[in-house]
C-alpha positions as CSV (number, residue, x, y, z in Angstrom):
1,M,-18.0,13.7,26.2
2,M,-16.2,10.5,27.2
3,N,-16.9,9.0,30.6
4,R,-13.8,9.9,32.7
5,R,-15.1,7.7,35.5
6,L,-13.7,4.8,33.4
7,F,-10.3,5.7,34.7
8,A,-11.3,5.4,38.3
9,A,-11.1,1.6,37.8
10,P,-8.3,-0.3,39.4
11,A,-5.0,-0.1,37.5
12,A,-5.1,-3.8,36.5
13,V,-8.6,-3.4,35.0
14,L,-7.4,-0.2,33.3
15,A,-4.5,-2.0,31.7
16,V,-6.8,-4.8,30.3
17,A,-9.2,-2.2,29.0
18,L,-6.3,-0.4,27.3
19,V,-5.2,-3.5,25.5
20,A,-8.8,-4.2,24.4
21,L,-9.1,-0.8,23.0
22,C,-5.8,-0.9,21.1
23,V,-5.8,-4.4,19.6
24,P,-8.5,-4.7,16.8
25,S,-8.5,-8.4,17.1
26,A,-12.1,-8.7,15.8
27,W,-11.2,-7.4,12.4
28,T,-10.5,-10.7,10.6
29,Q,-14.0,-10.8,9.2
30,P,-16.2,-13.0,7.1
31,P,-16.9,-11.9,3.5
32,D,-19.9,-9.9,4.5
33,G,-17.9,-7.7,6.8
34,G,-18.9,-9.3,10.1
35,G,-22.5,-8.3,10.1
36,K,-24.0,-5.0,11.3
37,G,-21.6,-4.3,14.1
38,G,-18.5,-3.6,12.1
39,F,-16.8,-0.3,11.5
40,G,-19.2,1.2,9.1
41,G,-21.7,-1.7,9.1
42,K,-22.2,-4.4,6.6
43,G,-19.9,-4.6,3.6
44,G,-16.5,-5.1,5.3
45,F,-14.3,-2.9,7.3
46,G,-15.5,0.6,6.6
47,G,-18.5,-0.2,4.4
48,K,-19.4,2.8,2.3
49,G,-18.5,5.2,5.1
50,G,-15.0,4.0,6.1
51,P,-11.7,2.7,4.8
52,G,-12.0,0.1,2.2
53,G,-15.4,1.3,1.1
54,Q,-16.4,2.6,-2.4
55,E,-15.8,6.3,-3.2
56,R,-18.8,8.6,-2.6
57,K,-20.4,9.7,-5.9
58,I,-21.2,13.4,-5.6
59,L,-19.9,14.8,-8.9
60,K,-23.1,14.4,-10.8
61,D,-25.0,16.3,-8.1
62,F,-23.0,19.5,-8.6
63,D,-22.0,19.2,-12.3
64,K,-24.5,21.9,-13.5
65,D,-23.1,22.2,-17.0
66,N,-22.9,18.3,-17.4
67,D,-19.3,18.4,-18.7
68,G,-18.1,15.6,-16.4
69,W,-16.0,17.6,-14.1
70,L,-16.5,20.5,-11.6
71,N,-15.3,24.0,-12.3
72,A,-14.5,26.5,-9.5
73,E,-18.1,27.5,-8.8
74,E,-19.4,23.9,-8.9
75,R,-16.6,22.8,-6.6
76,K,-17.3,25.5,-4.1
77,A,-20.9,24.3,-3.7
78,A,-19.8,20.7,-3.6
79,R,-17.1,21.5,-1.0
80,E,-19.5,23.2,1.3
81,A,-21.9,20.3,1.0
82,V,-19.2,17.8,1.7
83,K,-18.1,19.7,4.8
84,K,-21.7,19.8,6.1
85,G,-22.1,16.1,5.4
86,G,-19.1,15.2,7.6
87,G,-15.9,15.3,5.4
88,G,-14.7,14.0,2.1
89,G,-16.5,10.8,1.0
90,F,-15.5,8.4,3.8
91,G,-17.0,10.6,6.5
92,F,-13.6,11.9,7.6
93,G,-10.8,14.0,6.3
94,G,-7.1,13.4,6.5
95,P,-4.9,14.4,9.4
96,K,-4.5,18.1,10.0
97,G,-1.0,17.8,11.3
98,G,1.9,16.7,9.2
99,F,4.3,13.8,9.7
100,G,7.6,14.8,8.3
101,K,11.0,13.5,9.1
102,G,11.5,13.0,12.8
103,G,7.8,13.7,13.3
104,E,8.1,17.2,12.0
105,R,5.7,18.8,9.6
106,G,7.0,19.3,6.1
107,R,8.3,22.7,5.3
108,P,8.1,24.8,2.1
109,G,10.6,23.7,-0.5
110,P,12.7,25.8,-3.0
111,K,11.0,27.8,-5.6
112,M,11.3,26.4,-9.1
113,T,10.1,27.3,-12.7
114,P,9.9,25.3,-15.9
115,A,12.7,27.3,-17.4
116,E,15.1,25.9,-14.7
117,V,14.6,22.2,-15.3
118,K,15.9,19.9,-18.0
119,N,13.3,18.7,-20.5
120,Y,13.1,15.1,-22.0
121,P,10.6,15.4,-24.9
122,D,12.1,12.4,-26.7
123,A,12.2,10.0,-23.7
124,A,9.4,7.6,-22.8
125,L,7.3,8.5,-19.8
126,Y,8.6,5.6,-17.7
127,D,12.2,5.8,-18.9
128,R,14.2,4.7,-15.8
129,A,17.2,6.9,-16.7
130,V,15.1,10.1,-16.7
131,L,14.1,12.3,-13.8
132,R,11.3,14.5,-15.3
133,T,9.8,17.4,-13.4
134,I,6.0,17.7,-13.4
135,F,4.7,21.2,-12.6
136,L,1.2,21.5,-11.2
137,D,-0.5,24.9,-10.9
138,F,-3.8,25.1,-9.1
139,E,-6.1,28.2,-9.2
140,N,-6.5,28.2,-5.5
141,A,-3.8,28.7,-2.9
142,D,-5.6,26.3,-0.6
143,W,-5.3,23.5,-3.1
144,E,-4.1,21.0,-0.5
145,A,-7.1,21.6,1.8
146,E,-9.5,21.4,-1.2
147,I,-8.1,18.1,-2.4
148,Q,-8.3,16.8,1.2
149,D,-11.9,17.9,1.5
150,F,-12.8,15.8,-1.6
151,H,-10.8,12.8,-0.6
152,G,-12.9,9.6,-1.0
153,T,-15.2,11.2,-3.5
154,D,-15.3,11.1,-7.3
155,V,-14.3,14.8,-7.5
156,D,-10.9,15.8,-8.8
157,V,-9.4,19.3,-8.4
158,P,-8.2,20.7,-11.7
159,A,-4.6,21.9,-12.2
160,T,-2.6,23.0,-15.2
161,A,0.3,20.5,-15.7
162,T,3.5,21.5,-17.4
163,V,5.8,18.7,-18.5
164,D,8.8,19.1,-20.8
165,G,7.8,22.7,-21.5
166,K,4.3,21.7,-22.7
167,K,1.1,22.8,-20.8
168,Y,-1.8,20.4,-20.2
169,P,-4.9,22.2,-18.9
170,N,-7.5,20.8,-16.5
171,V,-5.7,17.8,-15.2
172,G,-7.6,16.2,-12.4
173,V,-5.8,15.7,-9.1
174,H,-6.7,13.8,-6.0
175,F,-4.9,12.2,-3.1
176,R,-4.6,8.4,-3.4
177,G,-3.9,5.6,-1.0
178,M,-5.2,4.6,2.4
179,S,-2.5,4.2,5.1
180,S,-0.2,6.5,3.0
181,Y,-2.9,9.1,3.2
182,F,-4.4,8.8,6.7
183,A,-1.0,8.5,8.4
184,V,0.5,11.5,6.7
185,G,-0.9,15.0,7.4
186,A,-1.2,18.2,5.5
187,G,2.1,19.8,4.7
188,S,3.9,16.6,4.2
189,K,4.1,14.5,1.0
190,R,1.0,12.6,0.2
191,S,0.5,10.4,-2.9
192,L,-1.2,11.9,-5.9
193,N,-3.3,10.6,-8.8
194,L,-3.3,12.7,-12.0
195,S,-6.0,12.3,-14.6
196,F,-5.0,14.0,-17.8
197,D,-8.3,13.1,-19.5
198,M,-10.5,14.6,-16.8
199,A,-11.9,17.4,-19.0
200,D,-10.5,16.3,-22.4
201,G,-11.0,12.6,-23.1
202,K,-8.3,12.7,-25.7
203,Q,-5.6,14.4,-23.6
204,R,-2.6,12.2,-22.9
205,L,0.9,12.5,-21.5
206,Y,3.1,10.5,-23.8
207,G,0.3,8.1,-24.5
208,Y,-0.9,7.8,-20.8
209,K,-4.0,9.3,-19.3
210,T,-3.3,8.6,-15.6
211,L,-0.3,9.0,-13.4
212,N,0.1,7.6,-9.9
213,L,2.7,9.5,-7.9
214,L,3.8,7.8,-4.7
215,N,5.1,9.4,-1.5
216,S,7.3,6.4,-0.5
217,H,5.4,5.9,2.8
218,E,7.3,3.7,5.2
219,D,10.1,3.3,2.6
220,P,13.2,5.3,3.6
221,S,15.0,4.0,0.5
222,M,12.2,5.5,-1.7
223,M,13.0,2.7,-4.1
224,S,10.7,-0.2,-3.2
225,T,8.1,0.4,-6.0
226,V,10.6,1.0,-8.8
227,L,12.8,-1.9,-7.8
228,Y,9.9,-4.3,-7.4
229,S,8.6,-3.3,-10.8
230,H,12.1,-3.7,-12.3
231,V,12.4,-7.3,-10.9
232,A,8.8,-8.3,-11.6
233,R,8.8,-7.2,-15.2
234,Q,11.7,-9.6,-15.9
235,Y,9.3,-12.5,-15.3
236,M,5.7,-11.4,-15.8
237,P,3.5,-8.4,-16.8
238,A,3.7,-5.7,-14.1
239,P,3.3,-1.9,-14.0
240,K,6.2,0.3,-15.1
241,A,7.7,2.6,-12.6
242,N,10.3,5.3,-12.3
243,F,10.9,8.6,-10.5
244,V,9.6,12.2,-11.1
245,N,10.1,15.5,-9.4
246,V,6.9,17.5,-8.6
247,V,6.6,21.2,-8.3
248,I,3.2,22.6,-7.0
249,N,2.3,26.3,-7.4
250,G,6.0,27.1,-8.0
251,E,7.3,25.2,-5.0
252,F,9.4,22.0,-5.1
253,W,7.5,19.2,-3.4
254,G,10.2,16.6,-4.0
255,V,10.8,13.2,-5.5
256,Y,7.9,10.9,-6.1
257,G,7.7,7.3,-7.4
258,S,5.6,7.2,-10.6
259,V,3.9,3.9,-11.3
260,Q,1.8,2.9,-14.3
261,Q,-2.0,2.7,-14.0
262,F,-3.7,-0.7,-14.4
263,D,-5.9,0.3,-17.4
264,K,-6.5,-0.4,-21.1
265,V,-3.1,1.0,-21.9
266,F,-1.5,-1.5,-19.6
267,L,-3.5,-4.3,-21.2
268,K,-2.5,-3.3,-24.7
269,E,1.1,-3.2,-23.8
270,N,1.2,-6.5,-22.0
271,Y,-1.7,-8.6,-23.5
272,K,-2.0,-7.1,-27.0
273,T,-5.7,-6.3,-26.4
274,T,-7.9,-3.8,-24.5
275,K,-10.8,-6.2,-24.1
276,G,-11.6,-8.0,-20.9
277,T,-12.6,-7.2,-17.3
278,R,-10.4,-5.6,-14.7
279,W,-10.7,-5.7,-10.9
280,K,-8.6,-4.2,-8.0
281,V,-8.5,-5.9,-4.6
282,R,-8.0,-2.9,-2.3
283,G,-6.0,-3.2,0.8
284,S,-7.9,-3.4,4.1
285,P,-7.4,-5.1,7.4
286,G,-9.7,-8.0,6.2
287,G,-9.1,-8.0,2.4
288,R,-10.4,-11.6,1.9
289,G,-9.2,-11.4,-1.7
290,G,-7.5,-14.8,-1.5
291,L,-10.0,-16.3,-4.0
292,E,-12.0,-18.2,-1.5
293,Y,-15.3,-19.7,-2.7
294,F,-18.3,-17.9,-1.2
295,G,-20.9,-19.7,-3.4
296,D,-22.4,-18.8,-6.8
297,D,-24.0,-15.6,-5.6
298,V,-21.8,-12.9,-7.1
299,S,-22.8,-10.3,-4.5
300,A,-20.3,-11.8,-2.0
301,Y,-17.5,-11.1,-4.5
302,K,-18.7,-7.6,-5.3
303,R,-18.0,-6.7,-1.7
304,I,-14.3,-7.7,-2.0
305,F,-13.3,-7.0,-5.6
306,T,-13.7,-3.5,-7.1
307,I,-14.4,-3.6,-10.8
308,K,-12.4,-1.1,-12.8
309,S,-13.9,-1.6,-16.2
310,E,-17.4,-1.8,-17.5
311,D,-19.5,-4.0,-15.2
312,N,-20.2,-7.4,-16.6
313,E,-22.4,-10.0,-14.9
314,E,-20.8,-12.8,-16.9
315,A,-17.4,-11.8,-15.7
316,W,-18.6,-11.9,-12.1
317,K,-19.9,-15.4,-12.7
318,A,-16.6,-16.4,-14.2
319,L,-14.8,-15.1,-11.1
320,A,-17.1,-17.2,-8.8
321,H,-16.5,-20.2,-11.1
322,L,-12.7,-19.7,-10.8
323,C,-13.0,-19.7,-7.0
324,K,-15.2,-22.8,-7.0
325,V,-12.7,-24.7,-9.2
326,L,-9.8,-23.6,-7.1
327,N,-11.3,-24.6,-3.8
328,Q,-13.3,-27.7,-4.7
329,T,-11.2,-29.6,-7.2
330,P,-9.0,-32.4,-5.8
331,A,-5.3,-31.7,-5.9
332,D,-4.5,-34.4,-8.5
333,Q,-7.0,-32.8,-10.9
334,L,-6.5,-29.1,-10.1
335,E,-3.8,-28.2,-12.6
336,A,-5.8,-29.5,-15.6
337,A,-9.0,-27.9,-14.3
338,L,-7.4,-24.5,-13.9
339,K,-5.3,-24.3,-17.1
340,P,-8.3,-23.1,-19.3
341,I,-9.3,-20.4,-16.9
342,L,-6.1,-19.2,-15.1
343,D,-2.7,-18.4,-16.4
344,V,-1.1,-20.8,-13.9
345,D,2.6,-20.1,-14.9
346,E,2.0,-16.3,-14.5
347,V,0.3,-16.8,-11.1
348,L,3.3,-18.9,-9.9
349,W,5.6,-16.0,-10.8
350,F,3.3,-13.6,-9.0
351,L,3.4,-15.7,-5.8
352,A,7.1,-16.3,-6.1
353,L,7.9,-12.6,-6.4
354,D,5.6,-11.8,-3.5
355,V,7.5,-14.0,-1.1
356,A,11.0,-13.8,-2.5
357,L,11.0,-10.0,-2.3
358,I,9.1,-10.1,1.0
359,N,6.3,-7.8,-0.1
360,G,4.8,-6.4,3.2
361,D,1.6,-5.5,1.4
362,G,1.6,-8.8,-0.5
363,F,-0.8,-11.5,-1.2
364,W,0.9,-13.8,1.4
365,V,0.1,-11.3,4.1
366,R,-3.2,-9.6,3.2
367,A,-4.7,-11.3,0.2
368,S,-5.3,-7.9,-1.2
369,D,-3.5,-5.0,-2.9
370,Y,-3.3,-6.7,-6.3
371,S,-5.0,-6.5,-9.7
372,L,-7.1,-9.1,-11.4
373,Y,-7.7,-9.4,-15.1
374,L,-10.1,-11.7,-17.1
375,D,-8.9,-11.6,-20.7
376,D,-11.2,-11.9,-23.7
377,K,-10.4,-15.6,-24.0
378,G,-11.8,-16.3,-20.5
379,K,-8.5,-16.7,-18.7
380,F,-7.6,-14.9,-15.4
381,H,-4.4,-13.1,-14.6
382,L,-3.0,-11.7,-11.3
383,I,-0.9,-8.6,-11.5
384,P,1.2,-6.9,-8.8
385,S,-0.3,-3.6,-7.7
386,D,1.0,-2.0,-4.4
387,M,4.8,-2.6,-4.5
388,N,5.9,0.0,-2.0
389,E,6.6,-2.3,1.0
390,G,9.1,-4.8,-0.4
391,F,12.7,-5.5,0.3
392,R,12.5,-5.6,4.1
393,P,12.5,-8.3,6.8
394,A,9.3,-10.2,7.4
395,G,7.6,-9.2,10.6
396,G,8.6,-5.5,10.4
397,P,6.2,-2.7,11.1
398,G,2.9,-3.3,9.5
399,M,3.3,-6.9,8.7
400,G,1.1,-9.5,10.3
401,G,1.4,-13.1,9.4
402,P,-0.4,-15.2,6.9
403,G,-3.1,-16.0,9.4
404,G,-4.4,-12.5,9.4
405,P,-4.1,-9.2,7.6
406,G,-0.9,-7.3,8.1
407,G,-0.8,-3.6,8.4
408,G,-3.8,-1.4,8.5
409,F,-4.2,2.0,10.1
410,F,-3.5,0.9,13.7
411,R,0.0,-0.4,13.0
412,F,1.2,3.2,13.5
413,A,0.2,3.3,17.2
414,P,3.1,3.2,19.7
415,P,2.7,1.0,22.7
416,G,0.3,2.5,25.3
417,V,-1.5,4.9,23.0
418,L,-5.2,4.9,23.8
419,F,-6.5,6.5,20.6
420,P,-3.9,6.7,17.8
421,E,-4.1,9.9,15.8
422,P,-5.1,8.1,12.5
423,M,-8.1,6.6,14.4
424,Q,-9.0,10.1,15.7
425,N,-8.9,11.4,12.1
426,M,-10.9,8.5,10.8
427,L,-13.6,9.2,13.3
428,Q,-13.4,12.9,12.5
429,M,-13.1,13.9,16.1
430,T,-13.5,17.5,16.9
431,D,-10.7,19.5,18.5
432,A,-12.6,19.4,21.8
433,Q,-12.8,15.6,21.6
434,K,-9.1,15.4,20.8
435,K,-8.3,17.5,23.8
436,E,-10.4,15.1,25.9
437,V,-8.6,12.2,24.5
438,A,-5.3,13.8,25.3
439,A,-6.4,14.3,28.9
440,L,-7.5,10.7,29.1
441,Q,-4.1,9.7,27.7
442,K,-2.4,11.5,30.5
443,E,-4.5,9.7,33.1
444,V,-3.7,6.4,31.4
445,D,0.0,7.1,31.4
446,V,-0.1,7.9,35.2
447,A,-2.1,4.8,35.9
448,L,0.3,2.6,33.9
449,E,3.3,4.1,35.6
450,K,1.9,3.2,39.0
451,L,1.1,-0.3,37.8
452,M,4.6,-1.1,36.5
453,T,7.8,-1.8,38.4
454,E,10.8,0.5,37.7
455,E,12.3,-2.1,35.4
456,Q,9.0,-2.5,33.5
457,Q,8.8,1.3,33.1
458,K,12.3,1.3,31.6
459,Q,11.4,-1.4,29.1
460,F,8.1,0.2,28.3
461,K,9.9,3.5,27.5
462,E,12.3,1.7,25.2
463,M,9.4,0.1,23.4
464,K,7.7,3.5,22.9
465,D,10.9,5.1,21.7
466,R,11.4,2.3,19.1
467,G,7.9,2.5,17.8
468,P,6.0,-0.4,16.3
469,G,8.1,-3.4,15.4
470,G,11.2,-2.6,17.4
471,P,14.7,-2.7,16.0
472,G,15.8,-5.3,13.6
473,G,12.4,-6.1,12.2
474,G,10.7,-7.3,15.4
475,P,7.1,-8.2,15.9
476,G,4.9,-6.6,13.3
477,G,2.3,-4.0,14.1
478,G,-0.3,-5.7,12.0
479,F,-3.1,-7.9,13.1
480,G,-2.1,-11.4,12.1
481,P,-0.1,-13.9,14.1
482,P,3.6,-14.2,13.3
483,G,4.6,-16.9,10.8
484,G,1.6,-19.1,10.6
485,G,1.3,-22.8,10.0
486,G,2.8,-24.2,6.9
487,G,0.6,-27.3,6.6
488,P,1.9,-30.7,5.8
489,G,5.4,-30.4,4.4
490,G,4.9,-26.6,4.2
491,G,6.9,-23.8,5.7
492,G,6.4,-22.6,9.2
493,G,6.6,-19.0,8.3
494,G,9.9,-17.7,9.6
495,R,10.8,-14.2,10.5
496,G,13.2,-11.6,9.3
497,M,15.1,-12.6,6.2
498,E,14.1,-16.3,6.6
499,L,10.6,-16.0,5.5
500,D,9.8,-19.5,4.2
501,P,8.8,-19.7,0.6
502,L,6.1,-22.2,1.6
503,V,4.7,-19.9,4.3
504,G,1.0,-20.2,5.1
505,L,0.1,-23.4,3.2
506,A,-2.6,-24.2,5.7
507,D,-4.2,-20.8,5.5
508,P,-7.8,-21.3,4.3
509,N,-8.2,-17.6,3.5
510,K,-5.6,-17.7,0.7
511,P,-6.4,-20.8,-1.4
512,L,-4.6,-19.4,-4.4
513,R,-1.4,-20.2,-2.4
514,S,-2.5,-23.1,-0.3
515,K,-4.4,-25.0,-3.1
516,L,-2.0,-24.3,-5.9
517,L,1.1,-25.2,-3.9
518,A,-0.5,-28.4,-2.7
519,V,-0.1,-29.7,-6.2
520,P,3.4,-31.3,-6.3
521,A,4.2,-30.2,-9.9
522,L,3.1,-26.6,-9.3
523,R,4.9,-26.5,-6.0
524,A,8.1,-27.6,-7.7
525,K,7.7,-25.0,-10.4
526,Y,7.0,-22.2,-7.8
527,L,10.1,-23.1,-5.8
528,A,12.1,-23.1,-9.0
529,D,10.8,-19.6,-9.7
530,V,11.7,-18.5,-6.3
531,K,15.2,-19.8,-6.8
532,K,15.5,-18.1,-10.2
533,I,14.6,-14.7,-8.7
534,A,17.1,-15.2,-5.9
535,A,19.9,-16.4,-8.2
536,D,19.5,-13.7,-10.8
537,A,17.5,-10.7,-9.7
538,L,18.9,-10.6,-6.1
539,D,22.5,-11.1,-7.2
540,W,24.1,-7.8,-6.3
541,K,26.1,-8.0,-9.5
542,N,22.8,-7.5,-11.3
543,F,20.7,-5.7,-8.6
544,G,23.5,-3.4,-7.3
545,P,23.9,-1.3,-10.5
546,V,20.2,-0.7,-10.6
547,V,20.1,0.5,-7.0
548,M,23.2,2.7,-7.5
549,G,21.8,4.1,-10.7
550,Y,18.6,5.2,-9.1
551,R,20.5,6.6,-6.1
552,K,22.7,8.7,-8.4
553,L,19.7,9.9,-10.3
554,I,17.6,11.2,-7.4
555,E,20.1,11.7,-4.5
556,K,20.6,15.5,-4.9
557,D,16.9,16.1,-5.2
558,V,16.1,13.9,-2.2
559,E,18.5,16.0,-0.2
560,I,16.6,19.2,-0.8
561,D,13.2,17.5,-0.6
562,T,11.6,19.2,2.5
563,R,8.4,17.3,2.3
564,K,9.8,13.7,2.3
565,L,8.7,11.4,5.1
566,D,12.1,10.1,6.1
567,S,15.5,11.8,6.6
568,F,18.2,12.1,4.0
569,E,20.4,10.1,6.3
570,A,17.9,7.2,6.2
571,F,17.8,7.4,2.4
572,K,21.6,7.2,2.2
573,R,21.8,4.4,4.8
574,N,19.2,2.3,3.0
575,T,20.8,2.7,-0.4
576,D,24.4,2.6,0.5
577,D,26.6,0.2,-1.4
578,A,28.3,-0.8,1.9
579,P,25.7,-2.4,4.2
580,P,25.9,-2.0,8.0
581,A,28.0,-4.7,9.5
582,A,25.4,-5.5,12.1
583,G,22.8,-6.8,9.7
584,G,21.5,-3.9,7.7
585,A,18.4,-2.9,9.6
586,G,18.9,0.3,11.6
587,P,16.7,3.2,12.6
588,G,15.1,4.7,9.6
589,G,15.5,8.3,10.8
590,G,11.9,9.0,9.9
591,R,8.6,9.0,11.7
592,G,9.3,5.9,13.7
593,F,6.8,3.8,11.7
594,G,9.2,1.9,9.5
595,Q,13.0,1.5,9.7
596,G,13.7,0.0,6.3
597,M,16.7,-2.0,5.5
598,N,19.9,-1.5,3.5
599,L,19.0,-2.8,0.1
600,R,22.3,-4.6,-0.4
601,A,22.0,-6.3,2.9
602,F,18.5,-7.4,2.0
603,A,19.5,-8.7,-1.4
604,E,22.5,-10.7,-0.1
605,Q,20.9,-12.1,3.0
606,R,17.6,-13.0,1.3
607,R,19.5,-14.5,-1.7
608,T,21.7,-16.6,0.6
609,Y,18.7,-18.0,2.5
610,L,16.7,-18.8,-0.6
611,M,19.6,-20.4,-2.5
612,N,20.2,-22.6,0.5
613,Y,16.6,-23.4,1.1
614,S,16.4,-27.2,0.9
615,E,13.2,-27.7,-1.1
616,A,14.2,-24.9,-3.5
617,K,17.5,-26.7,-4.1
618,K,15.7,-30.0,-4.8
619,A,13.4,-28.3,-7.2
620,G,16.2,-27.2,-9.5
621,P,16.2,-24.3,-12.0
């Protein structure tokens, strides 16, 4: 039971305490996670028991027939054990309530059968002109609760997938994502991962063994991932992406973004080999994946980079060496020193895309949410990963500045909220505890009302009604300071559509940006890349037909999608060919967490700013 006497304190003290509780300022951590006092202890935010930690390995403990996956009987035992142990993998399950449009829980969608949909057996899996339907049939009616119970573990729940009239048995399914999972409750659309090779190592869907189906969290346009992929792939290797419809147990669950897995298939398609080492830098409030040098002890890097291929000690040593060269080589020698071990031109495109398209989950903000590849010739490559928060003004909901991580779970809390629901779910609070929190919240509200003047109360109510970030892409709900120092000759950050391409050049946590762009020749090449993206990819003559094509493809299905996270009106407003006259960023019509921006308004305003950016113009094409 919480100590209610806390709220007998004077109102001024209460207000200070409330701010201290709601602002996680201590979460910009050193590589070891800030010692023993962090959320989940040593190992970074979450450690093994919290967000950002490794998945809990329980499959082998319940796989009685040793076939590599759990049947119904084995899952029943595992599920009971997981519940007794405190929830799926991370020590907490997802939210019980659902966030649908307008804060409402998702509702059952139309019934649908394979005979009612069009098949595309001759089209490639990621054909952008095709809207396939993936049918998933689970043996249990409580499939959603079962998948939630196993979230954060290595257990997938099997389903029979039907695609283009063909059945694929025992496809493994789990919820994917962090904020897109914890901020969205049962009954609303959550992102899915499908493993076609779970039970049969040779089973593929048009040559691919893994599908990532995204719920378009904080993206009313639903297009950020597919558009970012479309633009990025014009300049460098990046995951393919398109749209699919999903039907679960005969019910339409709506339109999902489908993005390619970073696996050996991706390597073969883009680098003509399957050899090498792959890492993922997962998103977290203190990602620290900016390629800082932490010494030669590889254990420091293992706490930040998650290896996705066979573990290889030599590859870890190569990663530490890359960081050492990047951080300790003088600027006038850096390009020559890096060329044998880093695809520098490719990295410059990676960084240019990140800022030109204002990726809210990007390297410039979080130094995480990207993929890293060491090829068989000893050269490193950076590859875009999470692409679902692009094409919006800098400083919108969830974006911090380059001086600290943007986003995180607490970006969803409206002003004045004592204990945000995502935090309650992360701590796996009981219903009784949640009732106590609600009672405490009422006392806080009363105390704050007494503390403030009538005018302050009015302003505070407007802030709460707007949600994090406010209208027009106001201050971000993330943890970092806005803008950040640009360093000598560097950009000062900027807000909205004027995010400086040279943002954060003095940021020591992101040496891949600050060190590379301190080299005059590399800086000039980077700025030329930024200008190229603006001139070509963001030209509405080129970009517009892509947006309109996707809108035409999915519009009717978005309209009947009862599980989507934002309203149909928000989708239309964000994808309309005629941008709002007032600047393009209006209410998203969704859960209040993100407002989005009209895509044409973004393209035209961002392009204008970048094309007129003085240093970019000096750099030339």
